[in-house]
C-alpha positions in Angstrom: 2.8 34.4 1.4 3.2 31.6 4.0 0.9 28.5 3.6 -1.9 28.1 6.1 -3.4 24.8 7.2 -7.0 24.5 5.9 -9.8 22.0 5.8 -8.9 19.6 2.9 -10.6 20.4 -0.4 -10.7 18.7 -3.8 -11.3 20.7 -7.0 -12.4 18.9 -10.1 -10.2 20.5 -12.7 -11.6 18.4 -15.6 -14.5 16.0 -15.8 -14.5 15.1 -19.5 -13.5 12.1 -21.5 -10.4 11.9 -23.8 -12.0 14.2 -26.5 -13.6 16.7 -24.1 -17.0 18.3 -24.3 -17.9 20.0 -26.6 -16.3 17.7 -29.2 -14.8 19.2 -32.3 -17.3 19.3 -35.2 -20.2 18.0 -33.1 -23.5 19.9 -33.0 -25.4 17.6 -30.6 -27.6 19.2 -27.9 -24.9 18.7 -25.2 -22.1 20.2 -27.4 -24.2 23.2 -28.1 -25.4 23.6 -24.5 -25.0 27.0 -22.8 -24.9 25.3 -19.4 -21.3 25.8 -18.2 -21.4 22.4 -16.6 -21.5 20.9 -20.1 -18.1 22.4 -20.9 -15.8 19.5 -19.9 -12.0 19.5 -20.1 -10.0 16.3 -19.8 -10.2 14.7 -16.3 -8.0 15.8 -13.5 -8.2 16.6 -9.8 -6.5 19.0 -7.4 -6.3 18.3 -3.7 -5.0 20.6 -1.0 -5.0 21.2 2.8 -3.4 24.6 2.4 0.1 23.1 3.1 0.4 20.2 0.6 -1.1 20.6 -2.9 -1.5 17.5 -5.0 -2.4 17.3 -8.7 -3.7 14.1 -10.2 -2.8 13.9 -13.9 -1.6 16.6 -16.3 -4.2 17.1 -19.0 -3.7 18.9 -22.3 -5.7 21.9 -20.7 -3.6 22.0 -17.5 -2.5 25.6 -17.9 -6.1 26.8 -18.6 -7.5 24.7 -15.7 -5.0 26.2 -13.3 -5.7 29.7 -14.4 -9.5 29.2 -14.2 -9.2 27.9 -10.6 -6.5 30.3 -9.6 -4.2 27.5 -8.6 -0.8 28.9 -7.6 0.9 26.0 -5.9 1.4 22.4 -6.8 3.8 20.4 -4.7 3.4 16.9 -6.0 1.9 15.2 -9.0 0.2 11.7 -9.2 -0.5 9.9 -12.4 -3.3 7.4 -13.0 -1.9 6.1 -16.3 -0.1 7.0 -19.5 -2.9 7.8 -22.0 -2.5 11.1 -23.8 -5.5 12.9 -22.1 -3.8 12.3 -18.7 -0.2 13.2 -19.4 0.2 15.6 -22.4 0.0 18.8 -20.2 3.2 17.6 -18.4 5.3 20.5 -19.7 3.0 23.0 -18.1 4.5 21.9 -14.8 7.5 24.1 -15.6 5.7 27.1 -14.1 5.3 25.3 -10.8 9.0 24.4 -10.8 9.8 28.1 -11.0 7.2 29.0 -8.3 8.6 26.5 -5.7 12.2 26.9 -6.8 13.0 23.2 -7.0 12.3 20.0 -8.7 8.7 18.6 -8.5 8.2 15.1 -7.2 6.0 13.0 -9.5 4.5 9.6 -8.4 3.5 7.1 -11.1 3.8 3.5 -12.2 6.9 2.3 -13.9 5.1 2.2 -17.2 4.0 5.9 -16.8 7.5 7.0 -15.9 8.9 5.2 -18.9 6.3 6.9 -21.2 7.1 10.4 -19.7 10.8 9.8 -20.2 10.3 8.9 -23.8 8.1 11.9 -24.6 9.7 14.5 -22.3 13.3 13.4 -21.9 14.5 16.9 -21.0 12.5 16.8 -17.8 14.7 14.0 -16.5 18.0 15.7 -17.4 19.8 16.5 -14.1 21.9 19.2 -15.9 18.9 21.4 -16.5 18.7 23.0 -13.1 17.5 26.5 -13.9 14.3 28.5 -14.2 12.2 28.0 -17.2 12.9 24.2 -17.4 10.8 21.3 -16.3 12.6 19.6 -13.4 11.1 16.6 -11.8 12.0 13.9 -9.3 10.4 10.6 -10.3 9.0 8.1 -7.8 7.7 4.7 -8.9 4.5 3.8 -6.9 4.8 0.4 -5.4 3.0 0.7 -2.1 1.3 3.1 0.2 3.1 6.5 0.5 2.9 9.8 2.3 2.6 13.4 1.0 2.4 15.9 3.8 -0.5 14.8 6.0 -2.1 12.6 3.3 -1.6 8.9 3.4 -2.1 7.6 -0.2 -3.0 4.0 -1.0 -2.7 3.0 -4.7 -4.9 0.4 -6.3 -4.4 -1.3 -9.7 -7.5 -1.1 -11.9 -8.2 -2.8 -15.2 -8.4 -0.5 -18.3 -8.3 -2.5 -21.5 -4.7 -3.6 -22.2 -3.2 -1.4 -19.5 -3.6 -1.0 -15.7 -4.5 2.3 -14.2 -3.9 3.4 -10.6 -6.8 4.5 -8.4 -6.0 6.3 -5.2 -7.5 6.3 -1.7 -6.5 9.3 0.5 -6.5 9.1 4.2 -6.1 11.9 6.7 -5.5 11.1 10.4 -6.7 7.6 9.6 -10.0 8.8 8.1 -10.8 7.8 4.5 -11.6 11.1 3.0 -11.4 10.5 -0.8 -11.2 7.8 -3.4 -10.4 8.7 -7.0 -11.0 5.9 -9.5 -11.1 6.7 -13.2 -10.4 5.0 -16.5 -11.4 1.5 -15.2 -13.8 -1.2 -16.3 -14.5 -2.6 -12.9 -13.4 -2.4 -9.2 -12.3 -5.7 -7.8 -14.0 -6.9 -4.6 -10.8 -6.7 -2.6 -10.4 -3.1 -3.5 -14.1 -2.3 -2.7 -13.5 -3.7 0.8 -10.6 -1.3 1.3 -12.8 1.6 0.2 -15.8 1.0 2.4 -16.9 4.0 4.5 -14.9 6.5 2.4 -16.3 10.0 2.7 -16.2 11.0 -1.0 -15.9 8.8 -4.1 -15.0 10.2 -7.5 -15.5 7.5 -10.1 -15.4 6.8 -13.9 -18.9 6.8 -15.5 -18.2 7.3 -19.1 -21.7 7.1 -20.7 -25.0 5.1 -20.4 -24.0 2.5 -23.1 -21.5 -0.2 -22.1 -17.9 0.4 -23.0 -15.1 -2.2 -23.2 -12.6 -0.3 -21.0 -14.7 2.2 -18.9 -17.5 1.9 -16.4 -20.8 2.9 -17.9 -23.5 4.6 -15.8 -25.2 1.5 -14.5 -21.9 -0.2 -13.7 -20.7 2.9 -11.9 -23.9 3.1 -9.9 -23.5 -0.5 -8.8 -19.9 0.1 -7.8 -20.8 3.3 -5.9 -23.5 1.5 -4.0 -21.2 -1.3 -3.1 -18.6 1.1 -1.8 -21.1 3.2 0.1 -19.4 6.6 0.1 -21.3 9.4 1.8 -21.1 11.2 -1.5 -20.2 9.9 -5.0 -19.4 12.0 -8.0 -19.3 10.7 -11.6 -16.5 11.9 -13.9 -14.7 11.2 -17.2 -18.0 11.9 -19.0 -18.9 12.0 -22.7 -21.3 14.3 -24.6 -24.0 11.7 -24.9 -26.1 13.4 -22.2 -26.2 16.8 -20.7 -25.3 17.4 -17.1 -28.9 18.0 -16.2 -30.1 14.9 -18.0 -27.5 12.7 -16.3 -28.3 14.1 -12.8 -32.0 13.4 -13.2 -31.3 9.7 -13.6 -29.1 9.2 -10.6 -30.0 7.7 -7.1 -29.6 9.8 -4.0 -26.1 10.8 -2.9 -24.7 10.3 -6.4 -23.9 13.4 -8.3 -22.5 14.5 -11.7 -19.1 16.2 -11.4 -18.3 19.2 -13.5 -15.3 21.4 -14.1 -14.6 23.7 -11.2 -16.6 21.7 -8.7 -15.1 22.2 -5.2 -15.6 19.4 -2.6 -14.9 20.0 1.1 -13.4 16.9 2.7 
């Protein structure tokens, strides 16, 4: 079926922290919750305009996330960083190689590319050009780049001993989406680049401070300084339920959940 140009849309494939929610062996109120918004797979995002389809990160649940959201096309993959909860579903991209009939372009930092080559060396083997194999074309992110109609600006963000990449997506010179996860702060120079963005999706791990992630109060401060029309908190732990989190947030700031669709 031919692709059709649509209004851009983002789908939150996963909104959980590295251990997901519910956590193994935990019987807290959130982990036992029957609210489907409290079932959080590892954090990932899908962005499409009907022609170009972009996946951010390949979580361990990638196959299940794609089946749940009926995602049938991925044309490019971006990576924020090399931690396991953001890359270990990499092999599930094999199916998309078969569907599009060619190698998949991936965009990542030099450190992420090196990690993927070490863990998944076969994906970088040019001799494996046949169905059923993972076949990729690596691109090291060094500056602003283009995928279809989307202009993508990468931003380095501090995350403990490593640097993650945040992304600002522009369409026809309009700032439609910023995706900033796994970070402890947003430098002022980057905040200035993000002003007036339509939608912000940002790390907000938990209420208590954390050494490598934004906590709730820090994320609220960053969101208010950026001033997006709508902000969504993601990469969330089990320490509060979805309903409890939302009750504590200012206007125009929302708790993301798996399967949330955002028109851009």
